[in-house]
C-alpha positions as CSV (number, residue, x, y, z in Angstrom):
1,M,0.0,0.0,0.0
2,M,1.3,3.5,-0.9
3,P,1.3,6.3,1.6
4,P,-1.6,8.6,1.4
5,P,-1.2,11.8,-0.7
6,E,-0.1,15.0,0.9
7,S,-3.1,17.1,2.1
8,S,-1.5,20.3,0.9
9,G,-2.5,19.4,-2.7
10,F,-6.2,19.1,-1.9
11,A,-9.0,21.6,-2.0
12,Y,-12.7,21.5,-1.2
13,Q,-15.7,22.3,-3.4
14,N,-19.2,23.1,-2.2
15,V,-18.3,23.5,1.5
16,P,-17.8,26.6,3.7
17,T,-14.6,28.4,2.8
18,D,-13.3,28.0,6.4
19,T,-13.5,24.2,6.3
20,P,-10.0,22.8,6.9
21,V,-8.6,20.1,4.7
22,P,-7.8,17.0,6.7
23,S,-4.2,17.1,7.9
24,W,-3.8,13.3,7.1
25,M,-5.5,11.8,4.0
26,G,-5.2,8.3,5.3
27,S,-8.4,8.5,7.3
28,F,-11.0,11.3,7.4
29,I,-14.7,12.1,7.4
30,M,-16.8,14.3,5.2
31,K,-20.4,15.4,5.9
32,A,-23.2,15.7,3.4
33,R,-26.0,18.0,4.7
34,I,-29.7,18.0,3.9
35,T,-30.8,21.1,2.1
36,R,-34.2,21.9,0.5
37,S,-32.7,20.9,-2.9
38,G,-30.4,18.1,-1.6
39,T,-26.7,17.8,-2.2
40,D,-25.9,15.9,-5.4
41,L,-23.6,15.3,-8.4
42,W,-25.8,14.6,-11.4
43,R,-26.3,15.7,-15.0
44,K,-29.3,15.8,-17.3
45,P,-29.3,17.3,-20.8
46,N,-29.0,21.0,-20.4
47,R,-28.8,20.8,-16.6
48,D,-25.8,20.2,-14.3
49,T,-26.1,19.6,-10.6
50,C,-22.9,19.8,-8.6
51,T,-23.8,20.7,-5.0
52,C,-22.3,17.9,-2.9
53,P,-19.1,18.3,-0.9
54,V,-16.0,17.3,-3.0
55,L,-12.4,17.0,-1.8
56,Y,-10.1,16.8,-4.8
57,T,-6.5,17.1,-6.1
58,K,-4.9,17.6,-9.5
59,P,-2.6,14.5,-9.9
60,T,0.7,14.9,-11.7
61,P,0.0,13.7,-15.3
62,P,-0.5,11.1,-16.4
63,F,-3.2,9.9,-14.0
64,T,-2.9,6.1,-13.5
65,Q,-5.1,4.9,-10.6
66,A,-7.1,5.9,-7.5
67,S,-8.7,3.8,-4.8
68,V,-10.3,4.3,-1.4
69,L,-12.4,2.5,1.2
70,V,-15.6,4.4,1.8
71,A,-18.2,3.9,4.6
72,L,-21.6,5.4,5.2
73,L,-22.0,6.4,8.9
74,P,-25.5,7.7,9.5
75,N,-26.7,9.2,12.8
76,N,-29.4,7.2,14.7
77,S,-32.1,9.5,13.3
78,P,-33.0,9.6,10.5
79,G,-30.6,6.8,9.6
80,L,-29.8,6.3,6.0
81,L,-32.0,8.1,3.5
82,E,-32.7,7.1,-0.1
83,W,-29.6,7.8,-2.4
84,D,-27.2,8.6,0.4
85,Q,-23.8,8.0,-1.1
86,G,-20.1,8.6,-1.0
87,G,-17.0,7.5,-3.0
88,L,-14.4,8.4,-5.6
89,V,-14.9,11.0,-8.3
90,I,-12.8,12.1,-11.3
91,F,-13.4,15.2,-13.5
92,A,-11.9,15.5,-17.0
93,G,-12.9,18.6,-18.9
94,Q,-16.7,18.4,-19.2
95,K,-16.8,14.7,-18.3
96,W,-16.9,13.1,-14.9
97,V,-17.3,9.7,-13.2
98,K,-18.3,8.9,-9.6
99,A,-18.2,5.5,-8.0
100,G,-18.9,4.3,-4.4
101,I,-21.5,2.9,-2.1
102,E,-25.1,4.1,-2.2
103,Y,-28.3,3.4,-0.3
104,V,-31.1,2.4,-2.6
105,D,-34.5,0.8,-1.8
106,G,-33.5,-0.2,1.7
107,N,-30.1,-1.7,0.8
108,T,-26.6,-0.6,-0.2
109,V,-25.3,-1.0,-3.7
110,A,-22.0,-0.5,-5.5
111,S,-22.9,2.5,-7.7
112,S,-21.4,4.4,-10.5
113,V,-22.5,7.4,-12.7
114,A,-20.7,8.4,-15.8
115,A,-21.4,11.9,-17.3
116,S,-20.6,13.2,-20.8
117,V,-21.7,16.4,-22.4
118,D,-25.0,14.8,-23.3
119,G,-26.1,13.7,-19.8
120,A,-25.3,10.9,-17.4
121,D,-26.2,7.2,-16.8
122,W,-26.3,5.2,-13.6
123,S,-25.2,1.6,-13.0
124,L,-25.4,-0.4,-9.8
125,I,-24.7,-3.9,-8.2
126,E,-26.5,-4.9,-5.1
127,L,-24.3,-5.6,-2.1
128,P,-24.8,-8.2,0.7
129,H,-27.4,-7.0,3.2
130,G,-25.9,-4.8,6.0
131,T,-22.8,-3.8,4.0
132,I,-21.9,-0.2,5.0
133,D,-18.4,0.1,3.5
134,L,-16.9,-0.6,0.1
135,K,-13.5,-0.3,-1.6
136,V,-13.6,1.3,-5.1
137,R,-11.0,1.9,-7.7
138,F,-10.5,3.9,-10.9
139,E,-7.8,2.6,-13.3
140,K,-6.8,4.2,-16.6
141,T,-6.7,1.7,-19.4
142,G,-4.9,2.5,-22.6
143,S,-4.7,6.1,-23.7
144,T,-8.5,7.0,-23.4
145,G,-10.2,4.4,-21.2
146,L,-11.2,4.3,-17.5
147,M,-12.0,1.1,-15.6
148,V,-14.3,1.4,-12.6
149,M,-14.0,-1.5,-10.1
150,F,-15.1,-2.5,-6.6
151,E,-13.9,-5.1,-4.1
152,D,-16.5,-7.8,-3.5
153,P,-17.2,-7.8,0.3
154,M,-17.6,-11.6,0.3
155,T,-14.7,-12.8,-1.8
156,L,-12.4,-9.7,-1.5
157,E,-11.8,-10.0,-5.3
158,W,-11.8,-6.9,-7.5
159,K,-14.8,-6.9,-9.9
160,K,-15.7,-4.6,-12.8
161,L,-18.4,-2.1,-12.2
162,R,-18.1,-0.5,-15.7
163,E,-15.6,0.2,-18.4
164,L,-15.5,3.6,-20.2
165,N,-13.4,3.4,-23.4
166,W,-14.0,7.1,-24.2
167,F,-13.4,8.9,-20.9
168,F,-10.0,10.4,-21.5
169,A,-10.4,11.0,-25.3
170,G,-9.6,14.6,-26.2
171,V,-8.8,15.5,-22.6
172,D,-5.9,17.6,-21.5
173,E,-4.6,15.6,-18.6
174,K,-3.5,18.7,-16.8
175,S,-7.2,19.5,-16.3
176,V,-7.9,16.1,-14.5
177,K,-9.1,16.4,-10.9
178,V,-9.5,13.3,-8.7
179,G,-10.9,13.0,-5.2
180,V,-13.8,11.9,-3.0
181,Y,-17.4,13.1,-2.5
182,A,-20.2,12.8,0.0
183,S,-23.8,13.2,-1.1
184,R,-27.3,13.3,0.4
185,P,-29.6,14.1,-2.6
186,V,-32.9,13.8,-0.8
187,D,-34.9,17.0,-1.3
188,L,-37.2,16.6,1.7
189,P,-35.5,18.3,4.7
190,Y,-38.6,18.1,6.9
191,E,-40.5,15.1,8.0
192,R,-43.9,15.6,9.7
193,G,-42.9,19.2,10.6
194,R,-39.6,18.1,12.2
195,Q,-36.3,19.0,10.7
196,L,-34.1,16.0,10.1
197,D,-30.6,15.7,11.4
198,D,-28.5,17.2,8.6
199,S,-25.4,15.1,8.7
200,L,-24.7,12.0,6.7
201,R,-21.1,11.2,7.7
202,V,-19.0,9.5,5.1
203,E,-15.7,8.0,6.2
204,F,-12.7,7.5,3.8
205,E,-9.7,5.3,4.5
206,G,-6.6,4.3,2.6
207,L,-6.9,7.0,-0.2
208,E,-4.4,6.4,-2.9
209,I,-4.0,8.5,-6.1
210,W,-1.2,8.3,-8.6
């Protein structure tokens, strides 16, 4: 295992300006808060949503690989909410990919979204019931491809989540940004007149980027 990257090369997006970057990138927690419009990273034709907390760096070209163990740590109330998620994210020009663990229909899934200029699509694989953490990895393949993988919680074997042969095509690698995100897209901040606890905590361990 490589040592974690230096924190001095990281910056936040979509968090208060006085939020300090973790002093050690080997283990840290990010929070995704409930707002009336949620905090999300998504794209529809002619509409971009990038409101979730992101902690990123610009790796020295060429980007090769990134991996992290990500865990969802909800408070007792309201617990996990639909689409709560966290994981790795990579931006390359107008394209981006995110991959991690997400709560969908009462269970966690290995989830990935790939966005091009035309919109985004979503893929998922159901995880064993009760899984709250997942290791995910991005790996550059050839000159233009990106492989998205996750570690199977049962076998501890790496499995493909998706393969994007087009991701780095036409991209200036100096523009690539890689990091982690935490997201609570739910847009219902009140339940029966009571404000919900606003903090989904997402823990990251063993971050590697090179």
